[in-house]
N, C-alpha and C positions, 0 to 999 in steps of 0.2 A: 917775311913774318910767317907767311904760310907754311913755307918749306921748313921753318925752324919748329913750329908746332908739331909738323907731320914727322920730323926726325924724333921728337920726344915720344910720340906715339908709337913710331915703328921700334923704337929701343926698348920701351915698355912691354910691347907685345912679345918680342923675341925673349926678352928676360924672364916674362912669365911662363912662356912655353919651355924654356930651358930648366927653370926651377921646378915646374910640375912633371917634367917628363920622368924622374926617377919614381914619382908617386902614381904613374898611369895605372897600375896594376891593382891600386887600392880602391878605386871607385870607377864604375862605367863612365861617370860624367866627366872625369878628368881627361880622358883622350879626346872627348868631344870639345872640351874647353880649349885643349892644346891646338887642336885643328882650327878652332875658331880665331885664336890669336894668330896662326899662321896665315889663315886666309885674309885677316885684317892686315898683316904685314905685306902680303901679295897686293892687296887692294892700294896700298901706300906708295907703291914702287913707281907708279906713273908721276907722282908728285915729287918724289925724291930724285928720279934720275931722267926727267924730261929734258929733251925729247927722246922718246924710245923707239928704235927702229921697228916697224911692223914686221911680225913673224921671228923676232928674236926671243931668246930665252926669257929675259925680262918681260917681254911683252906678253908671252904666253902665260908666265907666272902671275902676272897683273890681272889678265883676263880671268884665268881660273880662279884666282882668289877673290877677286871683286864679285864674279857672279856667284860663287859658292857661298859667299859670306851671309846673305838673308837666310838661305836655308839652314846653315849651320847654326846661326845665331837662333833660329826657332827651335832647333833640336836642344840646343844648350839651355835655353829658357824652360822649356818643358822638362828637362832632365834635373836641372838644378833648382829652379824655382817651382815647379809643379810638384808638390809633396807627394812622394809615393807613386809617381808616374813611371811606368815601365814603357819604354819606347818600343813601338811596334813596327813591323816590316814596311806597312804602308806609309808610315810616318817618314821613314828614311827615303822612300821612293819620292813622296811629294817634295821633301826638302832637296832632292837631288835634281828636280826639275829646273831650279833656278840656275843650275849649272848647265845641265845637258841641252836645254832649249837653245840658249844662246850659243853654246859651244857648237851645236850641230849647224846652225845657221853660219857661223863664221867658217867652219870647215867647208861647207858647200859652196860659199862665195869664193873661198880661196881656191878650192879644188876646180870649180868650173868657171873661175873668172867672171863672175857674174855679181850683180848688185840688186838686192832684194828691193831697194829704194825704187827701182823701175816698175816694181810690181806692188802698187800701193795696198791692195788688199792683205797680200801675204806679209808685207812688210808691217802693216800696222798691227795684224794678229800676232806676230812674233815679237815684236818690239813692246807694244802696250799691253800685251797679254802677259808677257814675262814680267813687265813693271807691275801689273796689277796683282800677280801672284806674290811678288816680293812684298808688296804693301799689305797684303792680306796676312801672310806669314808673320811679318814684323809686327803688326797691329796685334794679332793673336798672342804674340810673345809678351807684349806689354800687358794685355788683359790677364793673362796668366800671373804676371809679375804682381799687378795690382791686385788680383782676386785673393791670392794667398799672403799678401803683405801684412795684413791685420793680424792674422793668427800666428805669424812667425815669432818664435820666442828667442831666437838667436838675434841679439842686438846688432852684431857686426852684419849679419846678412840682411837684416832690415835696412841698413845703411846702404848696402850694395844696392838692393832693390829699389830704394829711393832714387839713387843715383841714375840707375838704369831707366827707371820710369822718365825722370825729368830730362836727363841730357839725351837719351835715345830718342825721346819724342820730338826734341828740337832738331836733332841730327837728322831725323827722317824728313821732317819739314823742309829743312834746308837743302839736304843734298838730293833726296829722291823726288820730292814734288817741285821744288823750285828750279834745280838744275836740269834734272832729267825729263821731267814731264813738262813744265812751263818754258824750259829753255831760257831762264832769266841769266843774262850775263852782267853780273855785278861784282866789281873787284874785291870788295870787303866780304863777299859771301865766302869765298874760299878761305879768307883768314878765320872767319867765324866758326866754319864748320871743322876745320883743322884744330883749333883751340878747343872746341866741344870734345872732339874725338881724344884730344890729348888728356883733357880733364876727366873724361869717363874711364879711360884705361888706367891712368894714374890713381885715380880714386878707388877703384876695384882692386888693383895690386896692393895698395896701401892697407885696406881692410883685410885682404886675402893673407897677406904675408907678415904684417906687423902686429895685428892685435891677436888673432888666434888662428891655429891651423885649421880648425873646422868651420871657420867663418862661412865658407861656401860650399864645401863638399862633406857629405856625411859619411862617415866610415862605417862599414858593415857592422852590425852589432853594437852601435854606439847607443842606441836607444835601449832602455830596460823594458821589460814587459810589464812592470808594475812599478808604483812608486817606492822610492827608497823608504826604509824605516827611519823614523825621526827619533834621535837620541834627545832624552829630556834635557841634557845639558848644552845641546847644540845651540849655537848662535842662531837666532831667528826661528827657534823652534815653536814659539808662540804663534807666529804667522803661518808656519807650516801646518801646525795642528788646526788652525782655523780653516786652511785651504782644504786639508783632507776631509775635516768634518763636514764642510759645505757639500762635499760630495757624498760621503758615506752616510750622513745622518740626514741632511736637508736635500740630497738627491738633486742638487741645482742643475746636474747634467741633464736632467729630463725636460727643462725648460727650452721651448722652442726658441731658436735664435739666440741662445747664450753666447755672449762674447766675453772677451777678456776684459773689456772696459766694464761690462756689466758685473762681472764677477768682482773686479776691483771695487767697484761701488758698494756692493753688497757687504764685503768684507772689511771697508773702510781701510784698504791698503792702496798705496799709490800704484798705478798701472805699470810704471817702470820697475818698482820693486817686485810687483806680482810676476811679471815677466822673468825676472832673474831668479826668483825663488822656484818657479816651475821648472825653468831651464836648468839652473845651476844646481839646485838641490834635489829635485825629483827626476832630473835628467830627461826632460822632454824637449824637444825642438820645435814642436808645434802644438798649438792650443787645442786643435781637434784631436790630436792623437791623446792627449791628456783626458778630454772629455770621453773619447770613445773607449778607453781603457774601462771606465765604469759602466758605460753603456753596454758593452760586451759582456762584462762581468754580470750585469743583472740579467741580460737575456740568456746567458749560458746557464745560470741557475734555474731560470723558468723552463728551458728546454729539457733539462734533466728532472723536473719535478712532474710527476702524474697529475697532480692538480691543475697544471696549466697545459695539458696535453691537448686539450679542446680548443684552445686559441691559435689562430693562424700566426704564422711566423711574422707576417707583416704587422699584426696588431702588437706583437711583443717588440718589434723594432721601433714602431712609431711611439710606443708609450716609454720607451727608454730615451727618446730624444732624437733618434735617426729621423732625417726629413724624408728619405726615400729608401725603397727595398734595394736599390742597385748599390748605393753607398754603405748600406749595412752588410750586404752580402760580401762586399769587397773586404770590409774591415774584418768581418767574421772569420772569411777565409784566410785572411792574413794572419789572424791569431791561431785558428785551430787547424788550418791545413784542409779543411773540408766546408761544405756548405751547411747552413744552419738545419736544414732538412735531414741531411745525411748524419748530422751530430745528433740531433734528436732521435732518429731511428736506432742509431747505435747504442745511445744510453739508456733509452726507455726499453729495449728488449734485452739488455744485459742482466 
């Protein structure tokens, strides 16, 4: 039974990688996701072709895929689920450690015909240190997914995040903690872990390829820089006008901790419908992007006005609704291509 579920997961991973391969140049997250599927396929080789001869091609593919999997999963979670996160070199280096450390240990043991189990200190450092790193990376990936889940306006991507949070958490507990750390040998455990993996991959593929192309990956230029104009005769225009008025007239974006559920209650619009309107009609994928448009617009006007020249940038940022100067600077630079101080200096001296 475990082998059956493993075959399902293996087939789903390869199919996903093949279907995404022609789209690999459209988004930087897609090659990482393809690599994740290939690593997952490699991880499953031991379950599909057991027993595998040590040192064979299948054995090496399984070792490389299984060890690289946690690091690649972390990078994919940051890239896909962490909104507007640009991966840095140090993150790639940290992710590669889940592969390099055990790979180096394996090569040393095979080259010099030694076993690190004879050296308890070194064996514990490499084995449990690598396992700790994997747990930290995967736990952080789940935290990122949870953190941005509430403000996600793309319903299909929210479903994927929900499945990742629930199933991946169970999978980590079953495979990494129970099997690798606690060494629990319970036959049904293999069946349950294989079933969870098959469900996870099948669910993600369903939402990715059946509901909408952009469920998971955002194309360059997909988000507009401002809300679309609302036609008086357009369906749902009344609700759209209420949404825009709540920002332009009531300035609800200034409220600390404004959430989509809070806005839905204020406007007496069902949260599900509000998400669809902001995403489908106004073309925003994230609720914070929607709020930040009006926040940046307000600060931009203040920075170009001589009457506000005496106010520090931090004051303007906090009054517009930003919680920190760092988040404001990042959003402002993404909009104008320069820091708020540079923008103020340029416009007030012209």
